[in-house]
N, C-alpha and C positions, 0 to 999 in steps of 0.2 A: 702645618705640614708639608713636606717640600713638593707632594703631588699636587696638593691644592693650589700652591703658587705656580708648578708649571702650568697646570691646566688654566689657569688666570692668565699667564702669561701669553698661551697660545692662542687666546683669543685676540691678542693684539700682536702677536709676533708670529712668526715663521714656525710651521711644523716641522716635524723632520722630513727630509725626503731620503733618496737616494742617490747620492752623490757619484758622479762618473770620474774615474781615475783616468779616463782618456779624453777628458773635456778640452784640451787642447786642439783637438781635431775639430772643435765646434766653430758653425760660423756665426753664433749668437753670443752674444758678448755681455748680457744682463739680465740672466735669467735666475738663477742660481748660484749656489755654492761651488757646483760644478764648472761655471765659466770665469772664476776669477784668474788671476793671474798666475796663483799656485794651486798644484792640485789638492790642496786639502783645504781650501779657504771657507772661512765661515759667511752663510748666507745673511745676507743682510735683512733685518725687521721688514715686514710691510704691513699694512692695512689688515685686519680681518676680514674674510669674504662674508657677502650679504649671503644668509640662508634664504632659499624660495621652496616651501612657501616659510612662513618665518616660523622660528621655535624657540622655545626657552633653553638658552644655553645655561651650562652651569659652570660653577668654578670650583666643584667639590665633588671628591669620587662617593661621597654619599648619596648621590644622585645616581650614579653610574652601576645600578644594579643590575646582575646578569638576568634579567626579564625583558620580554618583549619582543616584539617580530624580529630584528636581530637577531637575538639570541637564540630564539626559536629556530632559525634557519643555519645556524651552526652546526657543523658536522657532529653528528652523535658521539664520533670517537675523541672529540676535541674535548679536554677539561676547560669548565668555564672557569675563567680566571676569579681569584680570591683575594690577590695582593695587588695593592694599588698600581705597581710600576707594570703588571701584566694589563689590568683595566685600561690605564693609558695607553699602552700600544695598541691593545685594540682599538680604541677609540679614534686613534690618530690615522692608522694605516691598515683597518683590519677587512675592508671592503672585501679583500681578495678571500676572505674565508666563506663569502657565499657564492664563489665562481661555480659554473656548471661543469669546468673541468675537475684536476684533483687540485683540493687545497692544500695549504700547507699543515703538516701533521702536528705541529705545535705553536703557539705564540712565538715562544723562542726557542731557536733550535740551541742546544747544550755547546755542542764542539764540531769540528771537522767531521768526524766518523757518524754524529747525528744527522748532519746535512747530508753527506755523501750516502747515508743508507736511504734516507728518503729520496734524493735525486734519482739513485739506481733503481728505486721502483717504479718511477715513472715512464711511460712510453714517450719518448722525445723525437725531435726531428729537427734536422739542422741545416740551412740553407746560406747560400753567398747570395746577400743582399746589399747594395749600394757598398759593394768592396769590403763587406766584413762579413763574418760568419755568424750567424744569429741561430742561436738555440732555444727553443720553446718547448713546450708541452706540445703534443701532437694536435689537439683540438686547435690551441691558440695558433699555430703556425698555419693551421689550415684556414683559419679566418684572417689572418693576418695577409694571407697570400691571395684571399678573394678580396680582400680589400686595395691589395696592390693593384690587381687586374682592372677594378673597379676605377680607381685613379688614373690609372693610364689612358682610360678610354677619355678622361678629360683632360689628358696632357699634364697629369698631375704625379708627382712622385711620392713615395714613402719609403722610408729606410730608417736605418739605426742611426745615432749621433757618434758611435763610435764602437769599438772592439768590445767593449765591455756594457754595451746596452740591454743585453739580453740575460741569459744566466751566468751567475755569477757562484764563485766559491765563499765558503766560511772566510777562507784565508783572507778574501779582499774585503771582507768587510771589519775583520781583526786589524789589518793594516790601518783602515780608515780610524777606527776608534781608538788605537794606540798614537796615532799620530795627534790626537788631542791629550789624552790621558797622561801620557810620559811628560810632556813639556808642562801640562798644569800642576802634577804633583810637584815637580821641581821649584815652578814659582811658587807657589803656596809654602813649599818647604823653605825657600829663601827668604820667603816674607814672614815666617818664623809662624805662620798659622796651622802648621803641621809639623811634627818632627820626621827627621830623616829618617829614623827606625820605621816607623809609620808608612812613609812614603815609599820606602823598600818594601816594605811587607805588602801592600797594594799593587804594587809591580809586579811582585812575585806570583800574584793570584792568578787563575784563567781568566780571560775575559769575561766569562759568563759570573764567574764571583765578584769580577770588578765591578759590576754595573750597580749591585746596592752599595757597595763602599762609596762609589762616586756620587752616586744621587744623595748619600748619608752625608758627604761633605758638602754638597751642594746646599743643603738643607742649612748649613751653617755658613753661607754665603761664599763659600769656596765655588766659584763657578769653573766649568771644564770647557767650555766653547774658546775658541782660536785666541780671541782677545781678553778671556778671563771675564767678561761682562754679564754672560748668560749662560743658562744651562747646555750642557752639552746635546741634549736632544735636539736644538736647533742647530746642531752644527754637522752632527753625524748620528747616524742611526746605531743603536747599540749591536753589539754584534749578534747573528743568528735571527734577525727580525726582518730583513731586506725582503721585499715581495720576489725580488730576482731570483733568490734562492730557490724558488718552486716554479720558476722557468714558466711565469704568468704575468712579467712585466718586461716591458720594451719602454727606452728612451728613444723618441722619435724626434728625426731632423727635423721634420715639418711641421714640429708641434704648433707654430705661429699661424698656420695657415687654417682658417676656420672650416674650408672645404676638405681639407684632411680630416680634421676631427671629425666632422659630420659622417663621412665615409667609416672611419674607424669606428664610432660609435654604432653605425648601421650593422657593423659586423662583429659586434660584442666585446670594442675595446673601450675603455671609459677612461677619463682621468680621476683619479681617485686620493690625490695627494695633493692640496691646494696650493702648497709652497714649492713643488716640484713640476713645473710646468712641462718639459720633455717628458713627464713619467706617464704611462698609459698601462692600466690593468685588463688583463682578458677577464671577463666575467663571461661571457659567452651567452647572455639574454637580450632580449630587445631592452630598449629604455625603458619601456612602459611597464615592465616587470619589475623595476628594481626597488620601487617602494614596497612593493609586497616581499622583497628579501630583507626589508628592514634597512635600506639604505635611504639617505636623504638628499635633496638636491641643494647644493651650495654654489652660488653663481660670485664669480668674481673676475673683473677684466672682459668681460664677455664672455668667460668659459663657463663651462658646467662642470663640475665635480661631485662624485657620489660617493658620498662617506658614511659610515656607519650612525644610525639614529639611536644613539646612547648618551 
């Protein structure tokens, strides 16, 4: 099955992150897809992180059952995933669902109206930080400001990487997705792997509907990443899945400074996507509490990530 292939690849390649469309403003050029020369560049695979403590990684969704501590801590209103795609997305970057702020209402938001309705239900705060407007849920913003104040006492700065480092719209995730899907459909159609009629049909679908179609084609070896050599999920996130939609994520400019990471963690901000180094997620608890929420510690490059233990 495709999902089994993708999960197996995820142990030796990158997982999806939240690529920024304003990365040209970044001062780091070797982090992830958002720092490549083009705004929609594909991230390069890297070695899998080491889990601490050791755990048995799986290569099949048959072991990704909706039971255990992580699932016990999910919002009661969140429907537990039954399909392989949703299970994979939850495993890859579902840590946000155990936040003490308001978690996403769904694993995948369906469209702009769906996202907008959720965002309007949230209490948010906007502030100018590092020359950019940062918009987050209020508890996340309060914690960020506290972290910034503490950092300043040590002569450190904490700020966003660009203008889209915090809250994002559904349209932004669609733009990224389409930048992969359309060229790939044209490529595989020209190669005779898919008919022009079928390519046109998929192009006409909503982004939400395209996800299963694209993954179905990838199961047949028609990869949708930028260079057509790997799955689209290692290039961009499917529309409606970004943590930024819930205003609980921030791409931090000073992500490479261990002192900054320590201060952010002290104030409830943690790294939760091992392939997206600038990305921090507001969970709002002490680090010692994270295992009790069903998250496991993963270490890579002297960095600590907290991911769902499923």
